[in-house]
C-alpha positions in Angstrom: 90.3 104.9 58.2 93.4 105.7 55.8 93.3 108.7 54.2 95.9 110.3 51.8 96.6 113.9 51.4 98.5 115.5 48.6 99.9 118.4 47.8 101.7 119.7 44.9 104.5 121.6 46.1 107.0 121.6 49.4 105.8 124.6 50.6 102.0 123.2 50.7 102.7 119.9 52.6 105.1 121.7 55.1 102.9 122.8 57.3 101.2 119.7 58.0 104.6 117.9 58.3 105.1 120.6 60.9 102.1 119.8 62.8 102.6 116.4 63.3 106.2 116.2 63.4 106.0 112.2 64.3 106.0 110.7 60.6 107.5 107.5 59.0 108.8 108.4 55.3 108.3 105.8 52.8 110.0 105.9 49.8 108.5 104.6 46.4 110.5 105.1 43.1 111.7 108.5 43.3 109.3 110.1 45.2 108.7 110.1 49.4 105.2 109.1 51.1 105.1 110.4 54.9 103.0 108.1 56.9 101.4 109.2 60.2 99.2 107.6 63.0 96.9 110.4 64.4 94.4 109.7 66.6 92.6 106.3 65.2 93.4 107.4 61.4 96.4 106.2 59.2 97.4 109.5 57.2 99.3 108.9 54.1 101.0 112.5 52.8 102.6 113.1 50.0 104.6 115.7 47.8 103.4 114.8 44.1 105.3 117.3 42.6 103.7 120.3 39.9 101.5 119.0 37.0 99.0 116.6 36.4 101.1 113.6 35.5 102.8 113.7 38.7 99.5 114.4 40.8 97.9 111.3 39.2 101.0 109.1 40.0 100.5 110.4 43.6 97.6 109.7 43.8 97.8 105.9 42.1 100.1 105.1 44.7 98.5 106.3 47.8 95.3 104.3 46.9 96.6 101.2 45.2 100.2 100.7 47.6 98.9 102.3 50.9 95.1 101.7 50.6 93.6 105.0 50.8 90.1 105.2 51.1 89.7 108.5 50.8 92.0 111.8 49.3 92.3 115.4 50.1 94.2 117.2 47.6 95.3 120.5 49.4 97.0 123.5 48.3 96.7 127.2 46.6 95.2 127.9 43.3 94.8 131.0 41.1 91.6 132.9 41.7 88.9 133.3 38.2 86.3 134.1 39.8 85.8 138.2 40.6 84.2 137.8 44.4 87.8 135.1 45.3 90.5 137.3 46.8 93.9 136.4 48.1 93.7 133.9 51.3 90.0 132.8 50.4 89.0 129.2 50.6 87.5 127.5 47.8 85.9 123.9 48.1 85.8 122.3 44.1 82.1 120.7 43.4 83.8 119.6 39.9 87.2 119.8 38.3 87.6 120.1 34.4 91.0 119.4 32.4 90.8 122.9 30.3 93.8 121.6 28.4 92.4 118.3 26.7 90.8 119.2 23.4 89.8 116.9 20.6 87.2 119.3 19.6 88.3 118.7 16.0 86.2 115.4 16.4 83.1 117.6 17.8 83.7 117.1 21.2 83.3 120.0 23.7 86.3 121.2 25.5 88.1 119.3 28.1 85.8 115.8 27.1 87.4 112.7 27.1 85.8 109.6 25.6 84.2 107.6 28.0 84.3 110.0 30.8 82.9 113.6 30.8 84.1 117.1 30.9 83.2 117.5 34.4 84.1 115.2 37.9 82.1 116.2 40.9 83.8 115.6 44.3 82.6 113.3 47.2 79.6 115.3 48.3 80.1 113.4 51.7 83.8 114.7 52.6 82.7 118.8 51.1 79.5 118.4 54.1 82.7 117.9 56.3 84.5 120.1 54.9 81.4 123.1 55.2 80.9 122.1 58.9 84.5 122.7 59.6 84.4 125.9 57.9 81.4 126.7 60.1 83.1 125.9 63.4 86.5 127.7 62.2 84.0 130.6 61.2 86.0 130.6 57.6 83.7 131.7 54.6 84.2 128.8 52.2 83.6 129.3 48.9 82.4 126.7 46.2 83.3 126.4 42.7 84.2 124.9 39.3 88.4 124.0 39.4 90.1 123.6 36.0 93.5 122.1 35.7 95.9 121.9 33.2 99.7 121.6 32.8 100.4 125.6 32.2 101.2 128.6 35.1 98.3 131.2 34.1 99.5 134.5 34.3 97.3 136.2 31.2 94.3 138.3 31.7 92.8 136.5 28.3 93.9 133.1 29.2 92.0 133.9 32.5 88.8 134.8 30.9 88.7 131.8 28.4 89.0 129.8 31.2 85.9 131.5 32.7 83.9 131.5 29.4 84.5 128.1 28.4 84.3 126.0 31.9 82.3 128.6 34.2 85.9 128.0 36.7 86.1 130.0 39.8 89.9 128.7 40.1 92.7 127.5 37.8 95.9 125.1 39.0 97.6 122.5 37.6 96.8 119.1 39.6 93.0 118.4 40.7 91.3 117.1 37.8 93.9 114.4 37.3 93.5 113.6 41.0 89.8 113.7 40.6 90.0 110.9 37.2 92.3 109.1 39.4 89.4 108.8 42.4 86.8 108.5 40.1 88.4 105.2 38.2 89.3 103.6 40.9 86.0 104.9 43.6 87.6 106.2 46.3 85.8 109.6 47.6 88.1 113.0 46.9 87.7 116.8 48.0 89.7 119.4 46.6 90.6 122.4 48.8 92.4 125.6 47.6 93.3 128.6 49.1 93.4 131.2 46.6 97.2 132.6 46.2 97.2 135.2 43.1 94.8 136.6 40.9 95.7 134.5 37.6 96.4 137.6 35.2 99.6 139.5 34.6 100.7 139.8 38.0 100.0 135.9 39.2 104.2 135.3 39.1 104.2 138.0 41.9 101.4 137.5 44.1 101.9 133.7 44.3 105.5 133.7 45.6 104.2 136.4 47.7 101.0 134.3 49.4 102.6 130.7 48.9 103.5 130.4 52.2 100.7 131.7 54.1 98.0 130.4 52.1 99.4 126.9 52.0 98.7 127.3 55.9 95.4 128.9 56.0 94.4 125.1 54.0 96.5 122.7 56.1 95.0 124.2 59.1 91.4 123.4 57.1 92.5 119.6 56.6 93.9 119.2 60.3 90.3 120.2 61.4 88.5 118.0 58.8 90.6 114.8 59.7 89.2 115.3 63.2 85.8 115.0 61.9 86.3 111.9 59.7 84.5 109.0 61.2 86.6 105.7 61.0 
């Protein structure tokens, strides 16, 4: 089994590299990928860089060059739902691109022709995530994760995302990875630890909680790897 793991920032993949320690660095263009042999699995870990374009490129390389059969995107996100607190772990049931807008042609926000507003994540990987959460006694919450190429730090924009997409959290990469995985028929799972509240204080709380939030989700992903068969 070959599994790809993505994080958008160095801080999001560092806990995983620190845990595995022994890895091979493979350079593709300007980007480093890390090959890890873990038990009976080949793991390819990548720091995609921020934004949908970079994340889509990285996911494509993981699948088309390294043959990854499943993709896990882990990292942090801004909380939108009122019941989400900093440090909570959120599992995406589906994703959307909030900054896609061809509503001038009568389409709903987030819609792309020959596609859909929402991309559903893989149910079997999600069940593994729920099993791990139960084992670790972690309250794993579920919801829609919205992606777009802006860091959200505005209460009005936060309300807009909830109103238009019923999103529970917002970040800058997940939905683009979902599009790649859907196109190439590769199962994906999206996990986010809440690092800020996506409002006027988001820039302050994000920096403060990034490292601790990244460690929470990295530990969770390691436990998921132990429960994926193959």
